[in-house]
N, C-alpha and C positions, 0 to 999 in steps of 0.2 A: 574630384569625379576623372571619370574617361572622358571626354569629351567641354568645350569650351565650344562658344561663339561668338565670332570680333566681325568690328567690321574693317573693310581693308580695303585698298587700292590695288589689286592686281598688276602686273606689268604685261604688256602688251606690245607684239608682232603685228605694224601693218605687215601689211601686200608687198610696198616695196623694202619691203625692210627694216624698217625704222621700229625703236620703241616711241611705248609712251605710255604714262600713268593710265588704266582703264577708270571707269567709276566706279563708285563705293561698290561696294556690295557685301552682303551674310557668307560667313565661312565658317563652317564646323572643325575644328579638330582636334583630332581627335590623339591623344597618349596611346600611343605605342606598349604591345608588353615587358619590353627592356630599356625602355626606358627611362632614363634614371635624374632625368629633370624635377623641380619639386618649386612653381612660382605658387603663392596664398593667394587667386587670382578675383575681384569684387567685380561686380559691375560699377565701370564706368570708369576705370583704370587703364590704362595707354599706358602697351605696355609694347617691344619690336618684338617682328618672327623670324626667326632663319632656315628657311626648308619645313614651314609646316608644324616647327615647333617654336613653341614662347621663350624667351631673351628670358624679357626682366620686366616691369614696369619703371615705366623710364616719368619723365616729367613733364608737360608740357610746354619744356623750352629745349627737351633733348629733342623733344620730337617735330620741333618747329628746324631745328639745326638737323637731324633723320632728311624732314624731308630738303627737304635746300639742298642736302649736297646728294639726296635723290637724283632733284629734279638738275645738276650739274652732269654726275656721272650720267645720266641718260640722254642730255650735250651733248654731252663729250662721245658716249658713243657712235650718236649721228649725223655726230659733223664728221667721215669720214667713211 
């Protein structure tokens, strides 16, 4: 379809310039007319998203890996 709803934790910038993940929100991703991606998403699937584009369905283990490395990247960005 033209859109999907996802639960995500957005990246936020604090007043002091540090980054953090925000609380879980529901977000609607809209398919653009010139998009050529296609993934068959079902309710309950875990997907990766890049710049509001659904990329692929991932496993719970891949989700944990992505969360861990996202937090490491945030920590590194905040250390400077």
